[in-house]
N, C-alpha and C positions, 0 to 999 in steps of 0.2 A: 518538405518531407525532413521532420522530425527524429534526427539520426542519435543516437547518443551524444556522437561529437558536438551536434549541435546544442542539445541540452546539458551538458560539461558548460560548453562555454557562455552559452546565455544564462542558466540558472543556476552552476556550481560555484565558476570559477570568480565571479567578482565577489561572494561572498567570499570565498576562502581568500582572496588578495586583499581584502579587507582585513580580515583577521591578522594576515601575517603581517601587514602594513602596522598594526597596531602594536603586533611582538614587537616588529624590530623595531620601534620607534623606542618603547619601552627597554630596549635594549638597548638602546642608545644610537641607535643607525642613524644619521639625516637622511634624511626624505630624496634625494638625491641619489643616493647608495641605495633605500630601498627601492626607489624607480627601478635601477640599475638592474634587480634580483628579478624584480616582479615582471619587466619587460616592457612598463608602461609610462606615461609621463610623470613628472613631477609633480603637474597639474592635477591627474588623477588620483596619488597620492593622497593629496591635500584633501581633496573629497571622500576617498579612505577615512583618513586619519577623524574626517569628520563626523563620519557615521552612514555617509550618503551611499549605502548599496544596497541593492535588496535582502531580503531576509526569509531563508527558506524555513518550512517548517520545523516547529522545535526538535522533534525528533532528528530531522536529519543536521540539525544546526549543530547540533550536539556533537555527532560527527564529525562532520566539518572541521569543529573546533577543536577537535580531538587532531585530527589532520595537522591543521594549522598549527598547533603548539608542539608536535614533534618537528614539522618542519622549519619552527620557527627556530628552535634550539640547536638543530641541525646546523640553520644558517648563521645563530650568533657563534658557537662554537669552533667557527673557520671551514663548514662546509662549502663547496663550488656551486655556483649557479647552474652547472651544469649535471652534476650531482643533487638536486633540492630538486631540478625538473624531474630528474628519473624518479625518487621517491616519492613526488608526487603523484607523478603517472601511475605509482604502481598501485598507491595507497587508494588512488579513483579505480583503476580497472577491479580494486579487490572486491571494492564496494559494489562491483556489478557481479561478480565472479560469485561474491556468498547469495547472492540476490536481494541484499538489503536494498538496493537503489531502484532495483526495477519494480518497486512499489509507489516510488516518487516520478520513476521516469513514468510508466507505462498511464500517468496521468496527464502528462506534460504532453504526450505523443500517442494519447488517445488507439494504442496498443495493448493487447492482453499482457499480463506479467510473464506468462510462460513463454510468450514469444520472446521478450527480455532476455530470460533464462539461458535461452538455444544461442544466442547472438554469443554468449560469452562463456558456454559449456565447452565446447572443443577446447577453446582457446585455454581454457581451464585445466582443465587435463593435458595438455602439451607444456603450459609452464610447469607444471607440477613436476612432469618427468623429467624436466630437462633440469630442473632446482635439484631434482633429488641424484639424478645421473652424478651431475656435476659437484656435488656435496661428498657424496661416496668417492666420487674419481680422485679429487683431492686429496682424500685421504687414506685411497690406493698408491698413489704418487710417492705419499709421504710414509708408507708402510715399508719397514727395513726386510729385505730379501725379495720384495718382489721384484726389483731392476735383473734379477739371476733369472726367473722365470721368463722374461719376454724372450719368445722366439724368435727364429730368423725372419719368417713371415711379419712379422709383428703383432703386437695384442691388440685385438679390438674390446671396447665394454660396451653393452648395450642394452637398453631398457625399453620395453614397450608398451604402446598403450593399451588398456584393455580391448582384446579380441583385435590385434593388426591385421590389416587385409594388405600391409606391402610396406616394402622398405621405409616409405614415408610416412608410415606408423609407425616407426621404431627411432628412436636416438642413439647416437652413436661416436666414438671419436673418430672427428674428420684425418685422414690419414694415417689413422690408427696409434698407439702407443709406442713411443720410439725410446733410445737411449740418447742423449744428447749431453755433453761435457761429463760423462758418467754417470748422471743419474736419468730417471724416468721420465719422459717427456710428454706431455697432450693438449692438444689447443681444444678449445671448449666444445662438449657435446654440442649435437645439430640434429636434427631430424633427416635422414634420407643419406648420411654419412658413411652407411655401409649397405654394400649388396648382400652379402654372403653370409656377416653375421647377423644381420637383420631377417634374410631368408628363415636363419635357422629358427629363429624367435616365430616369426608368422608360421609358419610349422608346426611347430612345438605347439602355439598357442589353438590348434585346432584338437590337439588332441588334450592336452593341459594347459587351459585357460589360467592357473594361477601362478606360472613357471612363464614370469615374464622379462627378464636379466638373465645375461651369459656373457662370460668373459674366455676368450683363449689364451692358453698359455700353452710354454714350449712342453715337451715330454722327453723320459727317459727313464730309468730303471729307477733314477731316484727318486724320480716325482710319485711312479706308482707306487712304490712302498710308503713312500709319504702319505699318499690317499688311503692304503690300508692302515696305517697306523692311528690316522685323523678318523679311522672308521666311515669314511665316504661308503655311500652306495655309489659303485659304476656298471659301466658295462662298455664292452670294445668293440668298434667298427672298422672297417679296412673301406677306405673310399680312394684308395690308387686306379688310375686309371678313368676316374668316372669325368664327367662333367659337372660343372658348378652346381646345377640344380637338380644333376641325383645325388651326388653328395650332402647338400641343404639333405634332402627327402632324409637318407640313409639316416644321418646325424638324429635328424629328429624324430625319427620313426620309431626308436627304442621307447619312447615314451608313451605307445600303444600299449606296451604289457609291466609298466608301474613308472614311479617315482621315482628318479636318480640325481644326487648331487653332480654328477662326472658319468659327462663320456669320452672314455680315449680315443680316438682316431689312428690308426698304426700306419696310417697314409697308404704310400707305396712308390713307387717309381714316378721320381719326380716331383714327388707331393711330401711334404714335411710330416710326420707326425705331429700331435698335437694334443690338448685335453681340454676338454671345455667344461667350464665349471657354470651349474646352474643356479638359481634361486628365484625367488617370488618378487622379490626387488634389490637393487644394486647395492643394499646395507647388506644385505643379507648375502650375498656371493663375496661381499667385503670379509665377512665375517669366517665364510668358511674359505678362502683365501690365508687369513691371519692363522686358522689349524694347521692350513696346509705347511704354512711357513713355518709356524711350530713346528711340525712332525718331521720336516726338511729338515731344521737344525737339530732336532733328537739325533734324527739320522749319522747326520757328521759326525756327533760329539759322541756315536759308540768308538 
């Protein structure tokens, strides 16, 4: 069975290693050093430098040459072997995800290009969701004033795949965003890391598929005034005394009557009041949070 992994090992990697060997050798690396980076014997490096490796079709060779140049420069400028492996792996996966490599793999494996694309379509969407949320999260953690908006139950920040079916289709922050040594702190996002916040996005997605990201913040009179000053469209609900499942549905149900920037949950007995900021993606949520922070600062300056 000729899987993508077998194709890469048999058809792509020998050529890529050969090109990398040439680039590193020109860069002043000794054969033993090249062998260590490539994970092969010194004798194999000698063969690579002699041009004894299989060459792929011209169009594909051009793409692999580009990867070899990028990775070669990375290594020459001090990149670690571990990071070089990650970089190569990402670039090869990207060739599959873009569909470019499927044309060549389908001929090798005797399957259709469409079948090849389906192998990587879900992984591509998941990778994009995690990457965007991670970038937005880093920006959020550096946003001045954000720490003051983290509630007692802590904050979560989530981003869903298109048409999420359950928490496994929503990326969020494991353990939530908290305060550590006086600063907001968070672990890298993961799929399935939040049940409640993810549940909200799953339910909202049934009503407004374009809304795929949300963050929860503390509630207070100052925050509500800032919502008004920022010009946010928001509605109020009260989930005190409800089960988690009921609360999720009540918060999400407001989107049946329109699009909103935020939902204020008044909470209730044993339930902390919270504000949920929604957006099409995590970058839009962060932009709204910036507006909210500025409005809060203006409120304080009065």
